Residue, then its C-alpha position, 0 to 999 in steps of 0.5 A: m523198565t524206564e529210567r524213572e522207574k529204575l530211579e524210583k526203585r533205587l530211591e526206595q532201596l536207599k530209604s529202607e537202608l537209611e532206616n537201619v542206619k545207627g550212629e552215635k551222639c556227637e558232642v559239639w563244643t564251642r568257645v564262650m567267653g574265653y573258654h570251651r564248653p559243650v553246647s549241650e550244657f548251654n541254657r535255652g537262650k545260649k542254645s538259641e544264640f548258637k543256632e543263629r550264628v553266622y559263620f565267616k567264609e573267607d572265600v566269600a569275603l575275598k570275592r567281595l573285595 
């Protein structure tokens, strides 16, 4: 069996395992206007704004100095 065939077989095994993975819902909270709220309770506009946020990365900013 070639290395490619082994990898394809392993990939199929992992895909079948992934179908059986069960998790639980995770609630995301964020700070809005000075207090914390769950994102799930935002209106459509606020949810859209939340998805468009760009997060500050200190290491990236330090490299630009």
